[in-house]
N, C-alpha and C positions, 0 to 999 in steps of 0.2 A: 504492500498498499503505500501511496506518495501522498503527502500531504501537501496542499496547495495553499493553503491559508490557516493564521490563526488569529483571530482577532483579542485586543487587550479585553479588559474584563471591566476596565472603566467607563463611566456612564454620564452623559450628560442630559437633563430632560430638556425639552424646547419651552422656551417661554409660553405661559398660558394653558399649558397640558395639564392634566389631573391624573392623578394615578387611580389604578383599578378599585382601591379600597375606597376613594374618595365619589368618583362619579358611577361606579358600577353595582353601589349597593343599594340606589336606587331601586323603589320597585318597578319590576317591569322590564329592568335593564338587563344588569349583568348581575352574577351572584357576589356578593360580599368577599374582600380580601385581596391585597396584592400580591400575587408569586409569581414567580417565573417558572415555565413549564420546559423542560428540555428535551427534544425529540431527536431521533434519529433515523433518516430518510435514505433509504439505498434504492437506487435505481440500476437496474441492469436490462443492460440492451445487446440483442443478438441479430446479427442480419441472417435471415435463413437463405436467401438467395445470393450470394457473394458473385461480382463479377469483376475481375482485375483486381485494383487497389480499393479498398472501402474504407469509406472516412465517416465516422460518427460524433454526433454534436449533442451535450447535454447541458441543460441550466444547472449551472450551480446555485447555490443559498446567496442571499446578499452579499456582496462583498464589503459593505460598510455598514456599520451597526445604526438602526433606528430607535425611535421611543418604544417599539413593539418587538423588536426582533434584533438578537445577537449572534450572529454565525461564528460560533467555536469553532468549525473546521470544514474544509471540503477535501477528500480525499478520492483518489481513483485507483483502479486496476484494469490492465489491457495486456493481458499477456500476449506475446507475439507482435505486438504493437508498438506504437509511441503515442504520448500525449502529452497535452501542456495546460494550462490554464490561460485564456486569453480574457482581458478585462477591459472594461469601457468604464472608465471612472465615474464621466456624468450620468452616466443612466445606471450606476450600480449593477454593473452586468460582468458576470463570470459565465464564461462557455469551457465546460471541458471539451477538448478537441481531441480525438483519437484517429490514428490512421493505422491501417491494417494492409501489408503488402499481399498480394495475390496469393492462394494457397492456405493461408493464414486464417483461422477460425475467427471471424470478428465479432469479440465479445467485450463488451465495456461495461465496467462495474463503477458507479459514483457514489460514494456516500456523505451525506450532508449533516452534520450536527448542529442543532441550534436551540436557543432559547428564546421563549416568546412569553410576552404578557398581555392580557388584556388591556386594551387602550382607549381613551377616549380624552377629547377637548370639552371643557366646560365652556361652552358658547357665550353663556351668561354672564360671566364674571371677565373683567378686565385685569391681567396680571401683565400688562407692561408691552411692548411691541417683540414681537420674534422676529429673528434675524435671518436672513439668505441672501447669498450673495447676490449681485445683478446678474451675472452671468448665469445661474441655476434658475432663477426668474423666467429668464430670456428664454433658456433651453425648454421650459415648460409651458411657454407661449406658442411656440413655433407650431408649423404647419408639418404634418407629416404625408404619406402616401396615402394612407387610410383615412386620416383624420385631417381634414384641409379645413381652415378656419376662414373662406370667405364662401360667397356664393349662398346657398340655400342654407347652411350652415350657419354663417354669419346673420341670414336674415331671420331664421328662427330663433339664435340666441337674443337677437335685439327685442324681437316680438315677447320673447319669454320674461326677459329681465326688464324690460320698458317699466318706467316709474320707480323700481327698486334703487334704493339711494347708497346703501351701503353694500359691500363685498360679500357677507354675510346674508343679507337678503337676496343678494343674486344667485347665491351660491346655492339656498335653499330653495326659490323658485325655480332652478334648473331641475334639482333634486324631485322636487314634486311635480314638476312637469313631465318627468321620465317615469315615475311611478303612476303617472295616471296616464299617460298616453301610450306606454310601450306594453308588451307583454312577452312571455316567456315562450318560446316555442320549442316543442319537445323533439321535434323533427330534425331539428339543426345539428349538423354534424360538430363533433367536439363542443368547442365552447364558442364556435361561430368564427366568424372573419374580420368583423370590428368595422366595414366597410360603411362608413355612416354619411357618407354623402349618396349612396346609393339607397340606404335606407330612408333618409329624407325625402329624396327625389321620387322615389316611387311609393313614398306615403305608407309602406311596408316596414312597420316599427317592431318587427317580434325578432326574436332572436335568443341568444343566449349571453352570458356574462362578458364576454368580450366584445359583443355587439353594443348592448347595453350600456355598460360602464365605459366603453368607448366614446358612445354617444354623449355620456356626461361631460368626458375630458374636453372633445371639440367642441361641445357648447360653451363649456367655462371658457374654454381660452380665447375662443372667439366674442367672448364677453369681458376679455380681458383679465380674466382670473387665471394664474398658472393653474395647471392641474396635471396630472400623471396617471396612469393605467398603472397597476401591481401586479404584475402576474408571478401566480403562485400554486399552491395544492393544499387542499385540505388534510390534514395530519390526525385528527381527533374527533371523535363525536362530539356535538353542540353539549356542554353543560346547563344551557340554557332552556333543554326541552324540545328545541326543535331537530325533530329526525333529519329534515332537509338540508341542513346548513352545516352537517359536519361529516366525517367518514365514517361508512357502515361496517368497514373491519380494516383489518391491518393491511390488505391489500389496497392500494389506493390508485392503481395505474389509470384509473378514469374519473380521480376526483381533481383534476387542474380545476383551478378559479382564479378569476382577474377580479380585482378590487381597483377602487381610485382614492385619490386624495386631490385636496383642492388647497392652494395655499391663500389663507385670509391673514389679512396685516397684523392684525393684534393676536391673532393666536398661533399662527405658522401652519404645517401641514395639519390638516383636517382630514380623518377618513371618512369616506362616504361609500355608501354599496346599493344605490339603487337597485340592482337586479338581482340582487339576494331577497329583496321586498315581493319581486314577482316571483321568484321561486319560492318564497314561501306560499304565497297565493295558490300557485299551480300544483305544488309536489305537496305540502305537509298536509298529513293524513287529517282527514280525510280525503283531501284534494279539493280545486275548485273552490278555494275558500274567498268569499268576497271581501271587499275592502274594508268593511265596517265590521268584519270578524274580529276579535279581541286579540288575537295572535298575531295578526296582521298588522294592526294598530300600534302593536308594541314594538314589531319589527321596524316598522316604518320610522317610529320615533327615535328608536336608538340607533338605525343604520346611516343617519345623517349626524356623525361627529363620534361615531364609536366602534370598535371592532372585537368581537371576540375571536381570541387568538389561538383556535384551534385549527391553523393553520401557517403553512410556511410560504416566505415571500420569495422568487426568484429574482427578479429585476423589474425596471420602469422603463424596458427598451422598445422602440420602435424602429420599424427600417433597418431590421437585424441584418448584417452581412456576417455570413458563415466563413470562419477562417479556412482557407485553402480549397472552399468550395467554388463548383463552376456554374452551380446552380443560382435561381434569382435570388433575389432581397426577402425575407420574411417580414411579414408585417408585424410580428412580435416572436419570441420565444418563450414558450410554456410547455411544449412538448420535445422528448427527444425527436433529434434527426437523423438521417443517414443518408448516404449516396456511393451509388458504386459508378462504373465506366458507363451503366445503362442511363445513369441519371440521378436526379432526387427521387428516394422513396417517398412514398407517401405513409404519415406516420400514424395513420389512423387505420392501416391495412395489416390486418395480423396476418396475412397470408406471406407476405415477404419481409416484414418488419415487427419483430416481437421484442416486446419489452414490458419488465414487471416491475412497480413502483410498490416499496413497502415501507410501514411506519411503526416506531416502536418507540414509547414514552420510556425515559432513563432519569425522570426526576428524582433526585435524591431525596431519600425520608418520604 
């Protein structure tokens, strides 16, 4: 096993943010108590039909710590091949990139160990001005291939936020609009594509997390609010009683989930997740819950400003170039990827590309 990174244990909180013990103890939000939970997530990838040289890429856990996650280590094993980590600091992106010569069985195993804690921002309290560099904020206002900030995206953002004076009010208006106007489409492959211009132009606002939360990010950026998708995977059951918002077992190969953050001047980066509100409405037993259902209302209230961290974050990246690849740029990196001399493989096709992701909690005590 080769160790890729080990973060320091020191930790600074963002101004305006509160701990789980303060915020999550409120009825209907999170369980009381501030605690860090440690998880080990193992991704094993095998290309079943190699052809010539084979390359595999796996997203690593966040390379920089955040208020909700400390990445303790990312390690890998690739017998018969070579591998390295490639980092993009501005996007908190780490990619484990492996290459296997012809004739070698291409198998890559990546192990990520992280500590997470429930996180929220007390939007009704002022605790000074949060600080972020001008370059960081500019980066999260830019347009990307799948998240433009002009045309119908800009027009929609202006309609939603018209009359709203503060950045908090604008951010909340966009959140509520998405909860009201979108829907979760169970037929969407994987987590969706995140092509928000198509969604708005076609007026088909259905999809999954990579669609609905990308729509939040694009509308926020178009309204002048820095925002970012946070790509990751669910690693444990929900402790809040939501069966739909947690991993159902230790095998989490299909538990990928994209969240979002918006930067508000007085509070810093604020967690949001309108897509999970729609997931609760569709999937929480017995299913097809209405907007006035009590469980839906609680999810809607808490997912603007807080996250339950039974989830591990990978990165904030868009327009991802896979190192050494001859294929196209990815809109985002949340799934393992592979490529042979025949071209890029479909990461959702088990006939040619097999991977298993498992999780276990190793919290001391």
